[in-house]
C-alpha positions as CSV (number, residue, x, y, z in Angstrom):
1,R,0.0,0.0,0.0
2,G,2.9,2.3,0.8
3,A,4.4,1.8,-2.6
4,A,1.2,2.5,-4.4
5,L,0.8,5.8,-2.5
6,S,4.4,6.7,-3.3
7,I,3.8,6.0,-7.0
8,A,0.5,8.0,-6.9
9,A,2.3,11.0,-5.4
10,V,5.1,11.0,-7.9
11,V,2.6,10.7,-10.9
12,N,0.5,13.5,-9.4
13,F,3.5,15.8,-9.0
14,T,4.8,14.9,-12.5
15,M,1.5,15.6,-14.1
16,N,1.3,19.0,-12.3
17,V,4.7,19.9,-13.7
18,V,3.7,18.8,-17.2
19,V,0.4,20.8,-17.1
20,T,2.2,23.9,-15.8
21,T,5.0,23.6,-18.4
22,V,2.6,23.0,-21.4
23,Q,0.1,25.7,-20.4
24,P,1.7,28.6,-22.2
25,T,2.1,26.6,-25.4
26,L,-1.5,25.5,-25.3
27,L,-2.7,29.0,-24.7
28,S,-0.9,30.3,-27.8
29,A,-1.8,27.3,-29.9
30,I,-5.5,26.9,-29.2
31,T,-6.5,30.1,-27.3
32,P,-7.7,30.3,-23.7
33,S,-11.2,29.1,-24.6
34,G,-9.8,26.1,-26.4
35,V,-7.6,25.2,-23.3
36,F,-10.7,25.6,-21.0
37,F,-12.8,23.4,-23.3
38,T,-10.0,20.7,-23.5
39,Y,-9.8,20.6,-19.7
40,A,-13.6,20.5,-19.4
41,V,-13.7,17.5,-21.8
42,L,-11.0,15.7,-19.8
43,C,-12.9,16.3,-16.6
44,V,-16.1,14.8,-18.1
45,V,-14.2,11.8,-19.3
46,S,-12.6,11.4,-15.8
47,I,-16.1,11.5,-14.2
48,L,-17.5,8.9,-16.6
49,F,-14.5,6.7,-15.9
50,V,-15.0,6.9,-12.1
51,V,-18.7,6.4,-12.3
52,G,-18.4,3.5,-14.7
53,V,-15.3,1.6,-13.7
54,V,-14.2,2.5,-10.2
55,P,-16.0,0.3,-7.6
56,E,-17.8,1.7,-4.6
57,T,-15.8,1.2,-1.4
58,K,-17.9,3.2,1.1
59,G,-18.3,1.3,4.4
60,K,-15.9,-1.5,3.4
61,T,-12.8,-2.6,5.3
62,L,-9.4,-2.6,3.6
63,E,-9.5,-6.4,3.5
64,E,-12.9,-6.4,1.8
65,I,-11.7,-3.9,-0.8
66,E,-8.6,-5.9,-1.5
67,T,-10.6,-9.1,-1.9
68,M,-13.0,-7.3,-4.2
69,L,-10.2,-5.8,-6.4
70,V,-8.3,-9.1,-6.6
71,G,-11.5,-10.9,-7.6
72,R,-12.0,-8.4,-10.5
73,R,-8.6,-9.3,-11.9
74,G,-9.6,-12.9,-12.5
75,G,-9.3,-16.3,-10.9
76,K,-5.7,-16.8,-12.2
77,M,-4.3,-13.9,-10.2
78,E,-6.2,-14.9,-7.1
79,A,-5.0,-18.5,-7.4
80,E,-1.4,-17.4,-7.7
81,M,-1.6,-15.1,-4.6
82,H,-3.0,-17.9,-2.4
83,A,-0.5,-20.6,-3.7
C-alpha cells in the first residue's frame, strides 16, 4: 500500500509539472477558450470513468476492498496469490 501511495504521489507531481509547463504553449496554440474546453472534456471523461469503472468502497474494510479488487482481476491472479 505504501508503494502505491508513493507512485501516486510521484505521478501526481509529475502531471502537475507537465500541465504547468505545457500551459503557455497550449494558450498560444488553441486560445484560452480552447484550453478551457479541453480541460472540461478531460474532466467529463474522468467523471465517466470513475462512475463506470471504479467500484464503490464506502463502508468496506481494507480487507474487503482488497478481496473485491483481486476478484476483479480474474481467478488466475487470485489462485497465484494464495499458492
